[in-house]
N, CA, C and O atoms as a GROMACS GRO file, in nm:
protein
  548
    1MET      N    1   8.380   8.180   8.037
    1MET     CA    2   8.412   8.092   8.145
    1MET      C    3   8.546   8.040   8.136
    1MET      O    4   8.612   8.020   8.239
    2ASN      N    5   8.592   8.015   8.022
    2ASN     CA    6   8.732   7.958   7.994
    2ASN      C    7   8.833   8.060   8.035
    2ASN      O    8   8.933   8.022   8.096
    3THR      N    9   8.817   8.185   8.007
    3THR     CA   10   8.908   8.280   8.043
    3THR      C   11   8.910   8.282   8.212
    3THR      O   12   9.019   8.285   8.269
    4PHE      N   13   8.809   8.281   8.275
    4PHE     CA   14   8.794   8.271   8.415
    4PHE      C   15   8.882   8.169   8.477
    4PHE      O   16   8.958   8.201   8.568
    5LEU      N   17   8.874   8.037   8.429
    5LEU     CA   18   8.931   7.921   8.454
    5LEU      C   19   9.086   7.944   8.437
    5LEU      O   20   9.164   7.900   8.522
    6ARG      N   21   9.126   8.006   8.335
    6ARG     CA   22   9.267   8.033   8.308
    6ARG      C   23   9.327   8.128   8.400
    6ARG      O   24   9.442   8.111   8.442
    7ILE      N   25   9.252   8.234   8.436
    7ILE     CA   26   9.296   8.337   8.542
    7ILE      C   27   9.306   8.268   8.679
    7ILE      O   28   9.398   8.295   8.757
    8LEU      N   29   9.205   8.173   8.707
    8LEU     CA   30   9.208   8.101   8.837
    8LEU      C   31   9.324   8.016   8.832
    8LEU      O   32   9.396   8.016   8.932
    9ARG      N   33   9.354   7.945   8.739
    9ARG     CA   34   9.461   7.851   8.738
    9ARG      C   35   9.604   7.920   8.741
    9ARG      O   36   9.700   7.867   8.795
   10LEU      N   37   9.607   8.039   8.679
   10LEU     CA   38   9.730   8.111   8.676
   10LEU      C   39   9.752   8.172   8.815
   10LEU      O   40   9.866   8.177   8.859
   11SER      N   41   9.644   8.219   8.889
   11SER     CA   42   9.653   8.270   9.022
   11SER      C   43   9.693   8.143   9.117
   11SER      O   44   9.772   8.160   9.210
   12GLY      N   45   9.646   8.036   9.096
   12GLY     CA   46   9.686   7.919   9.179
   12GLY      C   47   9.839   7.887   9.167
   12GLY      O   48   9.908   7.866   9.266
   13TRP      N   49   9.883   7.884   9.049
   13TRP     CA   50  10.022   7.848   9.022
   13TRP      C   51  10.114   7.973   9.083
   13TRP      O   52  10.223   7.950   9.137
   14LEU      N   53  10.068   8.090   9.071
   14LEU     CA   54  10.150   8.206   9.112
   14LEU      C   55  10.145   8.202   9.256
   14LEU      O   56  10.247   8.240   9.314
   15LEU      N   57  10.029   8.155   9.337
   15LEU     CA   58  10.032   8.145   9.480
   15LEU      C   59  10.119   8.034   9.525
   15LEU      O   60  10.190   8.051   9.623
   16LEU      N   61  10.120   7.918   9.460
   16LEU     CA   62  10.209   7.813   9.489
   16LEU      C   63  10.355   7.853   9.468
   16LEU      O   64  10.439   7.813   9.548
   17GLY      N   65  10.386   7.927   9.368
   17GLY     CA   66  10.518   7.962   9.342
   17GLY      C   67  10.565   8.062   9.457
   17GLY      O   68  10.680   8.051   9.500
   18LEU      N   69  10.490   8.148   9.501
   18LEU     CA   70  10.520   8.244   9.603
   18LEU      C   71  10.538   8.175   9.739
   18LEU      O   72  10.619   8.219   9.821
   19LEU      N   73  10.460   8.061   9.764
   19LEU     CA   74  10.473   7.991   9.881
   19LEU      C   75  10.602   7.919   9.868
   19LEU      O   76  10.676   7.921   9.966
   20LEU      N   77  10.642   7.853   9.756
   20LEU     CA   78  10.772   7.790   9.751
   20LEU      C   79  10.888   7.882   9.758
   20LEU      O   80  10.992   7.843   9.811
   21VAL      N   81  10.875   8.013   9.702
   21VAL     CA   82  10.979   8.104   9.726
   21VAL      C   83  11.000   8.141   9.860
   21VAL      O   84  11.115   8.151   9.905
   22SER      N   85  10.884   8.166   9.939
   22SER     CA   86  10.901   8.197  10.085
   22SER      C   87  10.958   8.086  10.163
   22SER      O   88  11.033   8.109  10.259
   23LEU      N   89  10.928   7.967  10.129
   23LEU     CA   90  10.995   7.847  10.194
   23LEU      C   91  11.148   7.841  10.171
   23LEU      O   92  11.224   7.810  10.263
   24VAL      N   93  11.188   7.868  10.054
   24VAL     CA   94  11.327   7.872  10.006
   24VAL      C   95  11.400   7.974  10.081
   24VAL      O   96  11.504   7.947  10.141
   25VAL      N   97  11.346   8.093  10.079
   25VAL     CA   98  11.397   8.213  10.144
   25VAL      C   99  11.410   8.187  10.297
   25VAL      O  100  11.514   8.219  10.355
   26ALA      N  101  11.312   8.131  10.359
   26ALA     CA  102  11.314   8.108  10.506
   26ALA      C  103  11.425   8.003  10.534
   26ALA      O  104  11.502   8.022  10.628
   27GLY      N  105  11.435   7.897  10.458
   27GLY     CA  106  11.527   7.800  10.478
   27GLY      C  107  11.668   7.861  10.471
   27GLY      O  108  11.756   7.829  10.551
   28LEU      N  109  11.687   7.950  10.372
   28LEU     CA  110  11.821   8.019  10.349
   28LEU      C  111  11.856   8.107  10.462
   28LEU      O  112  11.971   8.109  10.507
   29LEU      N  113  11.757   8.184  10.511
   29LEU     CA  114  11.792   8.277  10.621
   29LEU      C  115  11.817   8.196  10.751
   29LEU      O  116  11.906   8.228  10.829
   30VAL      N  117  11.738   8.095  10.770
   30VAL     CA  118  11.767   8.020  10.901
   30VAL      C  119  11.895   7.956  10.885
   30VAL      O  120  11.978   7.971  10.975
   31GLY      N  121  11.926   7.882  10.776
   31GLY     CA  122  12.052   7.814  10.757
   31GLY      C  123  12.165   7.905  10.766
   31GLY      O  124  12.265   7.873  10.830
   32LEU      N  125  12.154   8.019  10.704
   32LEU     CA  126  12.272   8.109  10.700
   32LEU      C  127  12.296   8.165  10.841
   32LEU      O  128  12.411   8.181  10.883
   33SER      N  129  12.187   8.194  10.912
   33SER     CA  130  12.210   8.245  11.051
   33SER      C  131  12.263   8.133  11.152
   33SER      O  132  12.334   8.159  11.250
   34GLN      N  133  12.220   8.003  11.117
   34GLN     CA  134  12.274   7.895  11.201
   34GLN      C  135  12.431   7.888  11.180
   34GLN      O  136  12.505   7.845  11.269
   35GLU      N  137  12.476   7.930  11.064
   35GLU     CA  138  12.610   7.896  11.027
   35GLU      C  139  12.692   8.022  11.083
   35GLU      O  140  12.815   8.021  11.080
   36GLY      N  141  12.619   8.130  11.134
   36GLY     CA  142  12.686   8.243  11.174
   36GLY      C  143  12.704   8.346  11.049
   36GLY      O  144  12.772   8.446  11.069
   37LEU      N  145  12.661   8.329  10.955
   37LEU     CA  146  12.668   8.426  10.827
   37LEU      C  147  12.599   8.550  10.836
   37LEU      O  148  12.634   8.657  10.788
   38LEU      N  149  12.491   8.523  10.909
   38LEU     CA  150  12.391   8.647  10.927
   38LEU      C  151  12.391   8.685  11.080
   38LEU      O  152  12.397   8.597  11.166
   39PRO      N  153  12.384   8.806  11.107
   39PRO     CA  154  12.379   8.848  11.260
   39PRO      C  155  12.259   8.817  11.335
   39PRO      O  156  12.242   8.867  11.447
   40PHE      N  157  12.163   8.730  11.274
   40PHE     CA  158  12.044   8.697  11.347
   40PHE      C  159  12.052   8.628  11.481
   40PHE      O  160  11.966   8.641  11.568
   41HIS      N  161  12.164   8.552  11.493
   41HIS     CA  162  12.195   8.480  11.619
   41HIS      C  163  12.220   8.556  11.740
   41HIS      O  164  12.203   8.510  11.853
   42ASP      N  165  12.264   8.687  11.711
   42ASP     CA  166  12.315   8.763  11.821
   42ASP      C  167  12.209   8.895  11.818
   42ASP      O  168  12.248   9.010  11.798
   43ALA      N  169  12.086   8.862  11.840
   43ALA     CA  170  11.970   8.973  11.844
   43ALA      C  171  11.939   9.025  11.979
   43ALA      O  172  11.839   9.093  12.003
   44GLY      N  173  12.027   8.990  12.067
   44GLY     CA  174  12.002   9.044  12.207
   44GLY      C  175  11.981   8.920  12.305
   44GLY      O  176  11.995   8.804  12.269
   45HIS      N  177  11.946   8.959  12.430
   45HIS     CA  178  11.937   8.854  12.530
   45HIS      C  179  11.811   8.857  12.583
   45HIS      O  180  11.765   8.970  12.597
   46TRP      N  181  11.734   8.754  12.620
   46TRP     CA  182  11.606   8.742  12.674
   46TRP      C  183  11.607   8.601  12.747
   46TRP      O  184  11.684   8.508  12.721
   47GLN      N  185  11.514   8.602  12.839
   47GLN     CA  186  11.494   8.479  12.928
   47GLN      C  187  11.350   8.460  12.947
   47GLN      O  188  11.266   8.550  12.944
   48VAL      N  189  11.326   8.321  12.969
   48VAL     CA  190  11.188   8.294  13.006
   48VAL      C  191  11.188   8.226  13.143
   48VAL      O  192  11.271   8.140  13.173
   49VAL      N  193  11.084   8.273  13.229
   49VAL     CA  194  11.074   8.224  13.362
   49VAL      C  195  10.940   8.145  13.366
   49VAL      O  196  10.837   8.200  13.327
   50LEU      N  197  10.939   8.017  13.412
   50LEU     CA  198  10.828   7.947  13.428
   50LEU      C  199  10.829   7.878  13.558
   50LEU      O  200  10.918   7.796  13.580
   51ASP      N  201  10.741   7.903  13.642
   51ASP     CA  202  10.741   7.834  13.777
   51ASP      C  203  10.877   7.858  13.855
   51ASP      O  204  10.928   7.767  13.920
   52ASP      N  205  10.927   7.972  13.849
   52ASP     CA  206  11.044   8.011  13.910
   52ASP      C  207  11.174   7.946  13.854
   52ASP      O  208  11.282   7.950  13.913
   53GLU      N  209  11.154   7.893  13.749
   53GLU     CA  210  11.261   7.818  13.681
   53GLU      C  211  11.304   7.900  13.557
   53GLU      O  212  11.221   7.926  13.470
   54VAL      N  213  11.430   7.941  13.548
   54VAL     CA  214  11.481   8.031  13.437
   54VAL      C  215  11.528   7.956  13.320
   54VAL      O  216  11.617   7.873  13.337
   55PHE      N  217  11.484   7.973  13.215
   55PHE     CA  218  11.533   7.929  13.090
   55PHE      C  219  11.595   8.031  13.012
   55PHE      O  220  11.531   8.124  12.961
   56GLU      N  221  11.728   8.013  13.000
   56GLU     CA  222  11.811   8.108  12.931
   56GLU      C  223  11.867   8.048  12.809
   56GLU      O  224  11.884   7.926  12.798
   57GLY      N  225  11.899   8.138  12.715
   57GLY     CA  226  11.965   8.086  12.586
   57GLY      C  227  11.877   7.989  12.503
   57GLY      O  228  11.923   7.883  12.461
   58LEU      N  229  11.756   8.027  12.483
   58LEU     CA  230  11.672   7.936  12.403
   58LEU      C  231  11.689   7.966  12.254
   58LEU      O  232  11.591   7.964  12.180
   59ALA      N  233  11.802   7.991  12.214
   59ALA     CA  234  11.829   8.019  12.074
   59ALA      C  235  11.831   7.886  11.998
   59ALA      O  236  11.854   7.780  12.056
   60LEU      N  237  11.806   7.893  11.875
   60LEU     CA  238  11.792   7.778  11.784
   60LEU      C  239  11.935   7.718  11.779
   60LEU      O  240  12.030   7.784  11.738
   61SER      N  241  11.945   7.593  11.821
   61SER     CA  242  12.078   7.527  11.823
   61SER      C  243  12.048   7.388  11.789
   61SER      O  244  11.933   7.347  11.770
   62SER      N  245  12.162   7.312  11.782
   62SER     CA  246  12.151   7.155  11.755
   62SER      C  247  12.080   7.086  11.860
   62SER      O  248  12.045   6.970  11.837
   63GLU      N  249  12.050   7.141  11.978
   63GLU     CA  250  11.979   7.072  12.078
   63GLU      C  251  11.831   7.039  12.045
   63GLU      O  252  11.774   6.939  12.089
   64GLN      N  253  11.770   7.135  11.960
   64GLN     CA  254  11.636   7.113  11.922
   64GLN      C  255  11.622   7.027  11.809
   64GLN      O  256  11.507   6.992  11.782
   65GLY      N  257  11.720   6.984  11.736
   65GLY     CA  258  11.726   6.890  11.626
   65GLY      C  259  11.646   6.948  11.513
   65GLY      O  260  11.638   7.069  11.489
   66PHE      N  261  11.579   6.839  11.434
   66PHE     CA  262  11.516   6.868  11.317
   66PHE      C  263  11.397   6.953  11.342
   66PHE      O  264  11.372   7.047  11.267
   67TRP      N  265  11.313   6.921  11.453
   67TRP     CA  266  11.178   6.986  11.466
   67TRP      C  267  11.202   7.135  11.512
   67TRP      O  268  11.114   7.219  11.493
   68GLY      N  269  11.324   7.166  11.574
   68GLY     CA  270  11.354   7.312  11.601
   68GLY      C  271  11.372   7.396  11.486
   68GLY      O  272  11.326   7.510  11.476
   69PHE      N  273  11.453   7.326  11.386
   69PHE     CA  274  11.491   7.394  11.268
   69PHE      C  275  11.370   7.400  11.183
   69PHE      O  276  11.349   7.502  11.118
   70PHE      N  277  11.286   7.298  11.180
   70PHE     CA  278  11.153   7.302  11.104
   70PHE      C  279  11.068   7.408  11.160
   70PHE      O  280  11.006   7.480  11.080
   71ALA      N  281  11.056   7.429  11.285
   71ALA     CA  282  10.977   7.536  11.346
   71ALA      C  283  11.027   7.679  11.291
   71ALA      O  284  10.950   7.763  11.243
   72ALA      N  285  11.158   7.694  11.305
   72ALA     CA  286  11.220   7.820  11.257
   72ALA      C  287  11.191   7.856  11.126
   72ALA      O  288  11.153   7.969  11.095
   73VAL      N  289  11.209   7.751  11.036
   73VAL     CA  290  11.178   7.762  10.886
   73VAL      C  291  11.036   7.807  10.862
   73VAL      O  292  11.008   7.904  10.792
   74ALA      N  293  10.942   7.728  10.927
   74ALA     CA  294  10.809   7.760  10.917
   74ALA      C  295  10.768   7.894  10.956
   74ALA      O  296  10.691   7.959  10.886
   75GLY      N  297  10.820   7.940  11.070
   75GLY     CA  298  10.794   8.065  11.111
   75GLY      C  299  10.838   8.177  11.021
   75GLY      O  300  10.761   8.269  10.991
   76VAL      N  301  10.970   8.169  10.974
   76VAL     CA  302  11.023   8.266  10.879
   76VAL      C  303  10.944   8.249  10.747
   76VAL      O  304  10.921   8.353  10.686
   77ALA      N  305  10.901   8.140  10.696
   77ALA     CA  306  10.823   8.116  10.575
   77ALA      C  307  10.689   8.190  10.583
   77ALA      O  308  10.642   8.252  10.488
   78VAL      N  309  10.631   8.178  10.704
   78VAL     CA  310  10.498   8.254  10.715
   78VAL      C  311  10.533   8.412  10.702
   78VAL      O  312  10.467   8.485  10.628
   79ALA      N  313  10.633   8.455  10.773
   79ALA     CA  314  10.652   8.591  10.760
   79ALA      C  315  10.683   8.644  10.626
   79ALA      O  316  10.631   8.747  10.586
   80VAL      N  317  10.785   8.561  10.542
   80VAL     CA  318  10.805   8.596  10.410
   80VAL      C  319  10.690   8.592  10.316
   80VAL      O  320  10.676   8.676  10.227
   81PHE      N  321  10.603   8.488  10.337
   81PHE     CA  322  10.476   8.470  10.251
   81PHE      C  323  10.389   8.594  10.287
   81PHE      O  324  10.335   8.653  10.194
   82CYS      N  325  10.372   8.637  10.412
   82CYS     CA  326  10.299   8.744  10.433
   82CYS      C  327  10.352   8.883  10.370
   82CYS      O  328  10.276   8.971  10.331
   83LEU      N  329  10.468   8.888  10.366
   83LEU     CA  330  10.534   9.014  10.303
   83LEU      C  331  10.512   8.992  10.163
   83LEU      O  332  10.487   9.100  10.109
   84LEU      N  333  10.511   8.891  10.077
   84LEU     CA  334  10.499   8.861   9.957
   84LEU      C  335  10.360   8.869   9.895
   84LEU      O  336  10.340   8.916   9.783
   85VAL      N  337  10.256   8.818   9.981
   85VAL     CA  338  10.120   8.814   9.936
   85VAL      C  339  10.025   8.900  10.005
   85VAL      O  340   9.952   8.977   9.942
   86VAL      N  341  10.024   8.889  10.152
   86VAL     CA  342   9.930   8.966  10.231
   86VAL      C  343   9.962   9.112  10.217
   86VAL      O  344   9.869   9.187  10.189
   87LEU      N  345  10.087   9.164  10.235
   87LEU     CA  346  10.115   9.301  10.244
   87LEU      C  347  10.065   9.363  10.105
   87LEU      O  348   9.991   9.462  10.110
   88PRO      N  349  10.098   9.315   9.993
   88PRO     CA  350  10.051   9.384   9.867
   88PRO      C  351   9.900   9.368   9.856
   88PRO      O  352   9.836   9.457   9.799
   89LEU      N  353   9.845   9.274   9.900
   89LEU     CA  354   9.686   9.277   9.884
   89LEU      C  355   9.628   9.380   9.966
   89LEU      O  356   9.536   9.453   9.929
   90VAL      N  357   9.691   9.385  10.098
   90VAL     CA  358   9.636   9.496  10.188
   90VAL      C  359   9.662   9.637  10.130
   90VAL      O  360   9.576   9.726  10.134
   91LEU      N  361   9.772   9.652  10.082
   91LEU     CA  362   9.798   9.784  10.022
   91LEU      C  363   9.703   9.809   9.889
   91LEU      O  364   9.646   9.916   9.867
   92LEU      N  365   9.697   9.708   9.816
   92LEU     CA  366   9.613   9.724   9.692
   92LEU      C  367   9.467   9.748   9.727
   92LEU      O  368   9.403   9.835   9.668
   93LEU      N  369   9.414   9.674   9.821
   93LEU     CA  370   9.271   9.675   9.856
   93LEU      C  371   9.242   9.797   9.954
   93LEU      O  372   9.137   9.862   9.949
   94GLY      N  373   9.337   9.821  10.039
   94GLY     CA  374   9.310   9.923  10.144
   94GLY      C  375   9.361  10.061  10.102
   94GLY      O  376   9.315  10.160  10.160
   95VAL      N  377   9.448  10.076  10.010
   95VAL     CA  378   9.494  10.200   9.955
   95VAL      C  379   9.442  10.231   9.814
   95VAL      O  380   9.380  10.333   9.784
   96GLY      N  381   9.476  10.128   9.728
   96GLY     CA  382   9.457  10.148   9.579
   96GLY      C  383   9.311  10.149   9.548
   96GLY      O  384   9.270  10.232   9.467
   97LEU      N  385   9.229  10.064   9.605
   97LEU     CA  386   9.087  10.067   9.576
   97LEU      C  387   9.009  10.188   9.607
   97LEU      O  388   8.926  10.237   9.531
   98PRO      N  389   9.046  10.241   9.740
   98PRO     CA  390   8.977  10.371   9.764
   98PRO      C  391   9.012  10.488   9.679
   98PRO      O  392   8.929  10.574   9.650
   99MET      N  393   9.145  10.490   9.636
   99MET     CA  394   9.193  10.590   9.541
   99MET      C  395   9.121  10.567   9.409
   99MET      O  396   9.075  10.667   9.353
  100VAL      N  397   9.106  10.456   9.356
  100VAL     CA  398   9.037  10.434   9.230
  100VAL      C  399   8.884  10.480   9.238
  100VAL      O  400   8.828  10.535   9.144
  101LEU      N  401   8.824  10.453   9.357
  101LEU     CA  402   8.686  10.501   9.368
  101LEU      C  403   8.681  10.650   9.376
  101LEU      O  404   8.591  10.708   9.317
  102VAL      N  405   8.762  10.712   9.439
  102VAL     CA  406   8.769  10.859   9.449
  102VAL      C  407   8.781  10.919   9.309
  102VAL      O  408   8.712  11.011   9.266
  103GLY      N  409   8.880  10.852   9.243
  103GLY     CA  410   8.897  10.898   9.100
  103GLY      C  411   8.781  10.884   9.020
  103GLY      O  412   8.757  10.974   8.940
  104PHE      N  413   8.695  10.774   9.028
  104PHE     CA  414   8.582  10.760   8.949
  104PHE      C  415   8.477  10.866   8.989
  104PHE      O  416   8.404  10.922   8.906
  105ALA      N  417   8.473  10.891   9.126
  105ALA     CA  418   8.373  11.000   9.164
  105ALA      C  419   8.419  11.129   9.107
  105ALA      O  420   8.336  11.203   9.054
  106LEU      N  421   8.541  11.160   9.113
  106LEU     CA  422   8.586  11.287   9.060
  106LEU      C  423   8.552  11.305   8.908
  106LEU      O  424   8.514  11.413   8.861
  107ALA      N  425   8.570  11.191   8.835
  107ALA     CA  426   8.548  11.189   8.692
  107ALA      C  427   8.395  11.217   8.672
  107ALA      O  428   8.356  11.304   8.594
  108ALA      N  429   8.317  11.144   8.742
  108ALA     CA  430   8.178  11.162   8.736
  108ALA      C  431   8.127  11.311   8.767
  108ALA      O  432   8.036  11.362   8.702
  109VAL      N  433   8.191  11.374   8.870
  109VAL     CA  434   8.157  11.506   8.897
  109VAL      C  435   8.196  11.606   8.784
  109VAL      O  436   8.123  11.697   8.746
  110VAL      N  437   8.320  11.578   8.735
  110VAL     CA  438   8.367  11.657   8.611
  110VAL      C  439   8.280  11.635   8.488
  110VAL      O  440   8.263  11.728   8.409
  111GLY      N  441   8.224  11.512   8.468
  111GLY     CA  442   8.140  11.486   8.362
  111GLY      C  443   8.014  11.563   8.375
  111GLY      O  444   7.973  11.638   8.287
  112VAL      N  445   7.954  11.540   8.492
  112VAL     CA  446   7.821  11.629   8.509
  112VAL      C  447   7.849  11.780   8.482
  112VAL      O  448   7.772  11.844   8.410
  113LEU      N  449   7.948  11.833   8.534
  113LEU     CA  450   7.968  11.975   8.528
  113LEU      C  451   8.017  12.008   8.380
  113LEU      O  452   8.001  12.124   8.340
  114ALA      N  453   8.070  11.922   8.306
  114ALA     CA  454   8.118  11.950   8.176
  114ALA      C  455   8.007  11.944   8.076
  114ALA      O  456   8.013  12.006   7.970
  115VAL      N  457   7.903  11.866   8.112
  115VAL     CA  458   7.789  11.842   7.995
  115VAL      C  459   7.735  11.982   7.962
  115VAL      O  460   7.733  12.007   7.842
  116PRO      N  461   7.695  12.070   8.038
  116PRO     CA  462   7.635  12.200   7.978
  116PRO      C  463   7.727  12.269   7.894
  116PRO      O  464   7.680  12.337   7.803
  117LEU      N  465   7.854  12.261   7.910
  117LEU     CA  466   7.961  12.330   7.847
  117LEU      C  467   7.982  12.258   7.708
  117LEU      O  468   8.019  12.325   7.612
  118LEU      N  469   7.961  12.136   7.698
  118LEU     CA  470   8.005  12.052   7.585
  118LEU      C  471   7.875  12.045   7.486
  118LEU      O  472   7.894  12.034   7.365
  119LEU      N  473   7.758  12.051   7.532
  119LEU     CA  474   7.645  12.038   7.446
  119LEU      C  475   7.629  12.141   7.341
  119LEU      O  476   7.593  12.104   7.230
  120PRO      N  477   7.653  12.275   7.365
  120PRO     CA  478   7.650  12.373   7.258
  120PRO      C  479   7.760  12.341   7.151
  120PRO      O  480   7.736  12.350   7.031
  121VAL      N  481   7.883  12.302   7.203
  121VAL     CA  482   7.985  12.286   7.111
  121VAL      C  483   7.963  12.158   7.022
  121VAL      O  484   8.001  12.157   6.905
  122LEU      N  485   7.906  12.058   7.077
  122LEU     CA  486   7.870  11.944   7.007
  122LEU      C  487   7.756  11.976   6.902
  122LEU      O  488   7.752  11.918   6.794
  123LEU      N  489   7.660  12.073   6.940
  123LEU     CA  490   7.564  12.101   6.839
  123LEU      C  491   7.613  12.182   6.718
  123LEU      O  492   7.569  12.167   6.604
  124VAL      N  493   7.707  12.268   6.752
  124VAL     CA  494   7.771  12.345   6.644
  124VAL      C  495   7.857  12.244   6.546
  124VAL      O  496   7.854  12.260   6.424
  125VAL      N  497   7.932  12.145   6.607
  125VAL     CA  498   7.997  12.048   6.523
  125VAL      C  499   7.897  11.961   6.448
  125VAL      O  500   7.923  11.925   6.333
  126TRP      N  501   7.784  11.926   6.508
  126TRP     CA  502   7.691  11.849   6.428
  126TRP      C  503   7.619  11.925   6.307
  126TRP      O  504   7.580  11.864   6.207
  127LEU      N  505   7.604  12.061   6.324
  127LEU     CA  506   7.548  12.145   6.222
  127LEU      C  507   7.645  12.159   6.124
  127LEU      O  508   7.607  12.159   6.007
  128LEU      N  509   7.770  12.172   6.150
  128LEU     CA  510   7.873  12.181   6.039
  128LEU      C  511   7.897  12.056   5.961
  128LEU      O  512   7.928  12.058   5.842
  129ARG      N  513   7.881  11.951   6.029
  129ARG     CA  514   7.921  11.828   5.960
  129ARG      C  515   7.803  11.760   5.881
  129ARG      O  516   7.828  11.682   5.789
  130ARG      N  517   7.681  11.787   5.915
  130ARG     CA  518   7.566  11.724   5.857
  130ARG      C  519   7.558  11.750   5.720
  130ARG      O  520   7.597  11.858   5.677
  131GLN      N  521   7.504  11.652   5.634
  131GLN     CA  522   7.482  11.660   5.496
  131GLN      C  523   7.340  11.715   5.500
  131GLN      O  524   7.255  11.678   5.581
  132PRO      N  525   7.321  11.812   5.400
  132PRO     CA  526   7.195  11.873   5.378
  132PRO      C  527   7.107  11.767   5.308
  132PRO      O  528   7.156  11.700   5.218
  133VAL      N  529   6.976  11.750   5.349
  133VAL     CA  530   6.883  11.660   5.291
  133VAL      C  531   6.826  11.716   5.165
  133VAL      O  532   6.784  11.832   5.162
  134ALA      N  533   6.824  11.633   5.055
  134ALA     CA  534   6.770  11.686   4.936
  134ALA      C  535   6.623  11.691   4.947
  134ALA      O  536   6.563  11.593   4.992
  135ALA      N  537   6.554  11.806   4.906
  135ALA     CA  538   6.412  11.811   4.907
  135ALA      C  539   6.343  11.726   4.798
  135ALA      O  540   6.380  11.733   4.681
  136SER      N  541   6.254  11.654   4.834
  136SER     CA  542   6.177  11.561   4.734
  136SER      C  543   6.065  11.637   4.685
  136SER      O  544   5.994  11.706   4.758
  137ALA      N  545   6.048  11.621   4.546
  137ALA     CA  546   5.938  11.702   4.478
  137ALA      C  547   5.799  11.627   4.476
  137ALA      O  548   5.701  11.681   4.424
   0.00000   0.00000   0.00000
């Protein structure tokens, strides 16, 4: 039980660390793109039309203030967290686990097929290695 708690605690700390790393990466990406050091601010043109009113140029700027920047950081943080945690888990459980199960199934089939071939060999080895029993008078 103690080992299980250690593993659980380690998993929790790793998850928290990955979350913090994703937040830092998101903040850096959004901040660098705001300063124009990354080409994310020039990703193309789009517009939103709501009740025949056209909203253009809804890029993240100083007009949105702190909450706009916070929303951008949160969105990028979720994306980075998904890349760091969710994608490896999906690949591990969706691809790796079936491959392991197929490997175990193949090993079982090979084991069942190899038993008739190995039994005579093991019998000969046993006969050669056994110590003769002394006859009692």
